Backbone as a printed PyTorch tensor [residue, N CA C, xyz], in Angstrom:
tensor([[[ 50.5160,  -8.4500, -74.3440],
         [ 51.0580,  -9.2360, -73.2470],
         [ 50.2380,  -8.9690, -71.9860]],

        [[ 49.8960, -10.0290, -71.2730],
         [ 49.1130,  -9.9070, -70.0520],
         [ 50.0380,  -9.7430, -68.8560]],

        [[ 49.5910,  -9.0110, -67.8500],
         [ 50.4230,  -8.8840, -66.6420],
         [ 50.6070, -10.2340, -65.9640]],

        [[ 51.7440, -10.3950, -65.3440],
         [ 52.0250, -11.6250, -64.6110],
         [ 51.1590, -11.6840, -63.3510]],

        [[ 51.0500, -12.8650, -62.7460],
         [ 50.2970, -12.9690, -61.4850],
         [ 50.8670, -12.0600, -60.3920]],

        [[ 52.1770, -11.8860, -60.3660],
         [ 52.7910, -11.0270, -59.3500],
         [ 52.3900,  -9.5650, -59.5380]],

        [[ 52.3660,  -9.1200, -60.7750],
         [ 51.9670,  -7.7340, -61.0610],
         [ 50.4910,  -7.5440, -60.7220]],

        [[ 49.6700,  -8.4860, -61.1180],
         [ 48.2400,  -8.3830, -60.8040],
         [ 48.0140,  -8.3780, -59.2900]],

        [[ 48.7280,  -9.2370, -58.5760],
         [ 48.5800,  -9.3180, -57.1160],
         [ 49.0320,  -8.0240, -56.4400]],

        [[ 50.1630,  -7.4840, -56.8660],
         [ 50.6550,  -6.2290, -56.2780],
         [ 49.6660,  -5.0930, -56.5350]],

        [[ 49.1200,  -5.0410, -57.7290],
         [ 48.1270,  -3.9960, -58.0280],
         [ 46.8610,  -4.1860, -57.1920]],

        [[ 46.4280,  -5.4220, -57.0210],
         [ 45.2450,  -5.6990, -56.2050],
         [ 45.4770,  -5.2820, -54.7490]],

        [[ 46.6140,  -5.6430, -54.2180],
         [ 46.9380,  -5.2510, -52.8470],
         [ 46.9300,  -3.7350, -52.7230]],

        [[ 47.5670,  -3.0600, -53.6500],
         [ 47.6130,  -1.6000, -53.6040],
         [ 46.2010,  -0.9990, -53.6390]],

        [[ 45.3170,  -1.5820, -54.4260],
         [ 43.9360,  -1.0630, -54.5250],
         [ 43.1120,  -1.3260, -53.2710]],

        [[ 43.4040,  -2.4060, -52.5540],
         [ 42.5260,  -2.8050, -51.4570],
         [ 43.0060,  -2.3750, -50.0750]],

        [[ 44.2960,  -2.1800, -49.8920],
         [ 44.7800,  -1.7560, -48.5820],
         [ 44.3950,  -0.3060, -48.3140]],

        [[ 44.0850,  -0.0200, -47.0860],
         [ 43.7890,   1.3490, -46.6700],
         [ 45.1110,   2.0050, -46.2850]],

        [[ 45.4750,   3.0360, -47.0310],
         [ 46.7040,   3.7790, -46.7630],
         [ 46.3920,   5.2660, -46.7890]],

        [[ 47.2970,   6.0560, -46.2990],
         [ 47.0660,   7.4950, -46.1630],
         [ 47.7340,   8.2950, -47.2770]],

        [[ 47.2640,   9.5300, -47.3950],
         [ 47.9430,  10.5310, -48.2110],
         [ 48.1120,  10.2010, -49.6740]],

        [[ 47.1280,   9.5960, -50.2830],
         [ 47.1770,   9.2770, -51.7150],
         [ 48.2780,   8.2870, -52.0940]],

        [[ 48.7660,   7.5230, -51.1290],
         [ 49.8130,   6.5560, -51.4450],
         [ 49.3410,   5.5360, -52.4740]],

        [[ 48.1220,   5.0450, -52.3430],
         [ 47.6140,   4.0520, -53.3040],
         [ 47.5320,   4.6390, -54.7120]],

        [[ 47.0240,   5.8550, -54.8210],
         [ 46.9030,   6.5000, -56.1320],
         [ 48.2760,   6.7840, -56.7300]],

        [[ 49.1910,   7.2760, -55.9000],
         [ 50.5390,   7.5620, -56.3970],
         [ 51.2570,   6.2870, -56.8120]],

        [[ 51.0420,   5.2200, -56.0590],
         [ 51.6580,   3.9400, -56.4110],
         [ 51.1020,   3.4160, -57.7240]],

        [[ 49.8040,   3.5230, -57.9210],
         [ 49.2000,   3.0910, -59.1930],
         [ 49.7910,   3.8800, -60.3590]],

        [[ 49.9800,   5.1730, -60.1790],
         [ 50.5850,   5.9980, -61.2390],
         [ 52.0340,   5.5770, -61.4930]],

        [[ 52.7750,   5.2720, -60.4270],
         [ 54.1560,   4.8160, -60.5720],
         [ 54.2080,   3.4900, -61.3350]],

        [[ 53.3510,   2.5490, -60.9800],
         [ 53.3330,   1.2650, -61.6850],
         [ 52.9500,   1.4510, -63.1530]],

        [[ 52.0110,   2.3450, -63.4190],
         [ 51.6550,   2.6480, -64.8140],
         [ 52.8510,   3.2240, -65.5630]],

        [[ 53.6070,   4.0680, -64.9020],
         [ 54.7960,   4.6360, -65.5420],
         [ 55.8040,   3.5390, -65.8550]],

        [[ 55.9760,   2.6020, -64.9320],
         [ 56.9080,   1.5040, -65.1970],
         [ 56.4700,   0.6960, -66.4090]],

        [[ 55.1770,   0.4720, -66.5620],
         [ 54.6660,  -0.2490, -67.7370],
         [ 55.1190,   0.4610, -69.0030]],

        [[ 55.0220,   1.7790, -68.9990],
         [ 55.3440,   2.5730, -70.1900],
         [ 56.8520,   2.7510, -70.4070]],

        [[ 57.5990,   2.9970, -69.3230],
         [ 58.9880,   3.4230, -69.4850],
         [ 60.0290,   2.3660, -69.1150]],

        [[ 59.7120,   1.5090, -68.1350],
         [ 60.6860,   0.5120, -67.6780],
         [ 59.9790,  -0.7950, -67.3350]],

        [[ 59.3830,  -1.4350, -68.3250],
         [ 58.6090,  -2.6520, -68.0310],
         [ 59.4420,  -3.7640, -67.4030]],

        [[ 60.7300,  -3.8040, -67.6880],
         [ 61.5820,  -4.8510, -67.1040],
         [ 61.7070,  -4.6870, -65.5920]],

        [[ 61.5130,  -3.4900, -65.0920],
         [ 61.6010,  -3.2190, -63.6590],
         [ 60.3010,  -3.5740, -62.9470]],

        [[ 59.1950,  -3.4910, -63.6350],
         [ 57.8860,  -3.7180, -63.0290],
         [ 57.7820,  -5.0990, -62.3920]],

        [[ 58.1270,  -6.1360, -63.1100],
         [ 58.0530,  -7.4990, -62.5800],
         [ 58.9170,  -7.6300, -61.3330]],

        [[ 60.1220,  -7.1210, -61.4020],
         [ 61.0530,  -7.2370, -60.2770],
         [ 60.5060,  -6.5720, -59.0210]],

        [[ 60.0290,  -5.3390, -59.1330],
         [ 59.5770,  -4.6430, -57.9290],
         [ 58.3000,  -5.2730, -57.3680]],

        [[ 57.4500,  -5.7990, -58.2240],
         [ 56.2490,  -6.4690, -57.7210],
         [ 56.6160,  -7.7430, -56.9710]],

        [[ 57.5570,  -8.5070, -57.5020],
         [ 58.0220,  -9.7070, -56.8090],
         [ 58.6440,  -9.3440, -55.4680]],

        [[ 59.4600,  -8.2960, -55.4610],
         [ 60.1150,  -7.8500, -54.2240],
         [ 59.0910,  -7.3900, -53.2000]],

        [[ 58.0900,  -6.6570, -53.6480],
         [ 57.0730,  -6.1360, -52.7340],
         [ 56.2680,  -7.2730, -52.1070]],

        [[ 55.8880,  -8.2440, -52.9140],
         [ 55.1350,  -9.3770, -52.3800],
         [ 55.9710, -10.1740, -51.3850]],

        [[ 57.2340, -10.3810, -51.7060],
         [ 58.1210, -11.1120, -50.7910],
         [ 58.3190, -10.3370, -49.4890]],

        [[ 58.4830,  -9.0280, -49.5890],
         [ 58.6750,  -8.2050, -48.3910],
         [ 57.4360,  -8.2350, -47.5070]],

        [[ 56.2620,  -8.1640, -48.1160],
         [ 55.0140,  -8.2130, -47.3540],
         [ 54.8500,  -9.5800, -46.6900]],

        [[ 55.2110, -10.6280, -47.3980],
         [ 55.1080, -11.9760, -46.8440],
         [ 56.0360, -12.1400, -45.6460]],

        [[ 57.2790, -11.6570, -45.7690],
         [ 58.2280, -11.7450, -44.6490],
         [ 57.7130, -10.9840, -43.4330]],

        [[ 57.2240,  -9.7800, -43.6580],
         [ 56.7160,  -8.9670, -42.5470],
         [ 55.5400,  -9.6700, -41.8730]],

        [[ 54.6450, -10.2120, -42.6600],
         [ 53.4930, -10.9250, -42.0920],
         [ 53.9440, -12.1460, -41.2900]],

        [[ 54.9190, -12.8650, -41.8130],
         [ 55.4280, -14.0420, -41.1110],
         [ 56.0640, -13.6630, -39.7710]],

        [[ 56.5510, -12.4260, -39.6860],
         [ 57.1480, -11.9230, -38.4420],
         [ 56.1180, -11.1710, -37.5960]],

        [[ 54.8490, -11.2700, -37.9680],
         [ 53.7450, -10.6150, -37.2550],
         [ 53.8970,  -9.0910, -37.2200]],

        [[ 54.3900,  -8.5420, -38.3280],
         [ 54.5070,  -7.0920, -38.4750],
         [ 53.5500,  -6.6230, -39.5590]],

        [[ 53.2220,  -5.3480, -39.5130],
         [ 52.3950,  -4.7430, -40.5570],
         [ 53.1540,  -4.8490, -41.8820]],

        [[ 52.5830,  -5.4760, -42.8960],
         [ 53.2980,  -5.6580, -44.1590],
         [ 53.3230,  -4.4160, -45.0500]],

        [[ 52.4740,  -3.4360, -44.7750],
         [ 52.3680,  -2.2840, -45.6800],
         [ 53.6760,  -1.5160, -45.8520]],

        [[ 54.3650,  -1.1450, -44.7720],
         [ 55.5980,  -0.3700, -44.9820],
         [ 56.6270,  -1.0940, -45.8530]],

        [[ 56.8180,  -2.3790, -45.5930],
         [ 57.8000,  -3.1340, -46.3750],
         [ 57.3510,  -3.3160, -47.8150]],

        [[ 56.0640,  -3.5500, -48.0230],
         [ 55.5170,  -3.7010, -49.3640],
         [ 55.8020,  -2.4500, -50.2030]],

        [[ 55.4370,  -1.2880, -49.6760],
         [ 55.6020,  -0.0550, -50.4450],
         [ 57.0720,   0.3240, -50.6120]],

        [[ 57.8840,   0.1120, -49.5940],
         [ 59.3170,   0.4130, -49.7350],
         [ 59.9360,  -0.4530, -50.8270]],

        [[ 59.5630,  -1.7270, -50.8720],
         [ 60.0990,  -2.6190, -51.9050],
         [ 59.5920,  -2.2330, -53.2940]],

        [[ 58.3340,  -1.8310, -53.3860],
         [ 57.8080,  -1.4100, -54.6900],
         [ 58.5990,  -0.2360, -55.2580]],

        [[ 59.0010,   0.6770, -54.3960],
         [ 59.7240,   1.8630, -54.8490],
         [ 61.2430,   1.7080, -54.7640]],

        [[ 61.7300,   0.5060, -54.5080],
         [ 63.1650,   0.2970, -54.3260],
         [ 63.9740,   0.4860, -55.6060]],

        [[ 63.3410,   0.4900, -56.7410],
         [ 64.0260,   0.7380, -58.0190],
         [ 63.6310,   2.0910, -58.6190]],

        [[ 62.9150,   2.8890, -57.8450],
         [ 62.5200,   4.2160, -58.3200],
         [ 63.7320,   5.1290, -58.3860]],

        [[ 63.7100,   6.0370, -59.3200],
         [ 64.7530,   7.0540, -59.3870],
         [ 64.5040,   8.0880, -58.2960]],

        [[ 65.4780,   8.9160, -58.0410],
         [ 65.2970,   9.9940, -57.0590],
         [ 64.1350,  10.8850, -57.4750]],

        [[ 64.0430,  11.1960, -58.7460],
         [ 62.9450,  12.0400, -59.2330],
         [ 61.5920,  11.3540, -59.0340]],

        [[ 61.5320,  10.0500, -59.2600],
         [ 60.2730,   9.3260, -59.0510],
         [ 59.9040,   9.3070, -57.5710]],

        [[ 60.8940,   9.1090, -56.7090],
         [ 60.6000,   9.1470, -55.2660],
         [ 60.0790,  10.5200, -54.8670]],

        [[ 60.7130,  11.5610, -55.3930],
         [ 60.2630,  12.9230, -55.0830],
         [ 58.8390,  13.1530, -55.5720]],

        [[ 58.5190,  12.6470, -56.7320],
         [ 57.1920,  12.8520, -57.3070],
         [ 56.1100,  12.0300, -56.6080]],

        [[ 56.3580,  10.7460, -56.4370],
         [ 55.3070,   9.8520, -55.9600],
         [ 55.2780,   9.6790, -54.4450]],

        [[ 56.3850,   9.9580, -53.7710],
         [ 56.4550,   9.7490, -52.3250],
         [ 56.6970,  11.0530, -51.5700]],

        [[ 56.3180,  12.1490, -52.1570],
         [ 56.5330,  13.4680, -51.5600],
         [ 56.0370,  13.5280, -50.1190]],

        [[ 54.8740,  12.9710, -49.8530],
         [ 54.2630,  13.0410, -48.5300],
         [ 54.4560,  11.7660, -47.7100]],

        [[ 55.3820,  10.9250, -48.1250],
         [ 55.6020,   9.6330, -47.4570],
         [ 57.0930,   9.4750, -47.1560]],

        [[ 57.5370,  10.2140, -46.1650],
         [ 58.9710,  10.3130, -45.8930],
         [ 59.5990,   8.9750, -45.5240]],

        [[ 58.9140,   8.1730, -44.6910],
         [ 59.4970,   6.8980, -44.2950],
         [ 59.6720,   5.9960, -45.5090]],

        [[ 58.6510,   5.8850, -46.3340],
         [ 58.7190,   5.0200, -47.5170],
         [ 59.7850,   5.5110, -48.4800]],

        [[ 59.8690,   6.8190, -48.6510],
         [ 60.8900,   7.3820, -49.5390],
         [ 62.2890,   7.0330, -49.0280]],

        [[ 62.5210,   7.2240, -47.7380],
         [ 63.8320,   6.9440, -47.1560],
         [ 64.1560,   5.4540, -47.2000]],

        [[ 63.2080,   4.6240, -46.8090],
         [ 63.4590,   3.1790, -46.7790],
         [ 63.6690,   2.6180, -48.1820]],

        [[ 62.9240,   3.0820, -49.1500],
         [ 63.1150,   2.5860, -50.5210],
         [ 64.4840,   2.9970, -51.0510]],

        [[ 64.9460,   4.1890, -50.6990],
         [ 66.2870,   4.6230, -51.1050],
         [ 67.3550,   3.7630, -50.4230]],

        [[ 67.1380,   3.4040, -49.1630],
         [ 68.0780,   2.5230, -48.4620],
         [ 68.1430,   1.1570, -49.1330]],

        [[ 66.9970,   0.6320, -49.5300],
         [ 66.9740,  -0.6590, -50.2170],
         [ 67.7280,  -0.5900, -51.5430]],

        [[ 67.5590,   0.4970, -52.2550],
         [ 68.2580,   0.6640, -53.5330],
         [ 69.7620,   0.7310, -53.3150]],

        [[ 70.1900,   1.4420, -52.2900],
         [ 71.6130,   1.5560, -51.9780],
         [ 72.1710,   0.2150, -51.5360]],

        [[ 71.4270,  -0.4940, -50.6960],
         [ 71.8810,  -1.8080, -50.2210],
         [ 72.0550,  -2.7720, -51.3860]],

        [[ 71.1690,  -2.7000, -52.3750],
         [ 71.2720,  -3.5850, -53.5330],
         [ 72.4910,  -3.2700, -54.3860]],

        [[ 72.9480,  -2.0320, -54.3420],
         [ 74.0790,  -1.6220, -55.1630],
         [ 75.4170,  -1.9640, -54.5080]],

        [[ 75.4130,  -2.2440, -53.2060],
         [ 76.6550,  -2.5570, -52.5020],
         [ 77.1280,  -3.9620, -52.8530]],

        [[ 78.4530,  -4.1320, -52.9660],
         [ 78.9830,  -5.4830, -53.1950],
         [ 78.6100,  -6.3960, -52.0290]],

        [[ 78.2930,  -7.6520, -52.3270],
         [ 77.8720,  -8.6110, -51.3040],
         [ 78.7300,  -9.8630, -51.3680]],

        [[ 78.9300, -10.4730, -50.1840],
         [ 79.5510, -11.7880, -50.1160],
         [ 78.5270, -12.8280, -50.5250]],

        [[ 78.9620, -14.0500, -50.6700],
         [ 78.0660, -15.1190, -51.1000],
         [ 76.9340, -15.3390, -50.0910]],

        [[ 77.1550, -15.0160, -48.8140],
         [ 76.1030, -15.1940, -47.8100],
         [ 75.1690, -13.9960, -47.7240]],

        [[ 75.3590, -12.9840, -48.5890],
         [ 74.4750, -11.8430, -48.6150],
         [ 74.9160, -10.6720, -47.7760]],

        [[ 75.9530, -10.8610, -46.9600],
         [ 76.4490,  -9.7500, -46.1320],
         [ 77.2850,  -8.7860, -46.9870]],

        [[ 77.2910,  -7.4900, -46.6130],
         [ 78.1240,  -6.5410, -47.3610],
         [ 79.5880,  -7.0110, -47.3900]],

        [[ 80.2320,  -6.8360, -48.5210],
         [ 81.6270,  -7.2440, -48.6870],
         [ 82.5530,  -6.2660, -47.9880]]])
């Protein structure tokens, strides 16, 4: 099976953006792990990351923080500890996104 365009695009972005502290390498390892252990999650997080980056860009904000937080929004606590050890903001924001997704929502998207 070939990767979807969204997965290929997310991997390309991760390879080409300049980021600090081995974030690109750690993200590549995380995506590889998803391929092996949770392939159903890989497509979702890549779609979320691309959408988050697009929204940030449309708002004239740096898309990198939102992109990486969305990519790790389905990571387990152990995965966040392993791959985002030196990236406190991304670790915290991705955990917030995961928690927000777990909260009951009204039809308009607001917390119930």
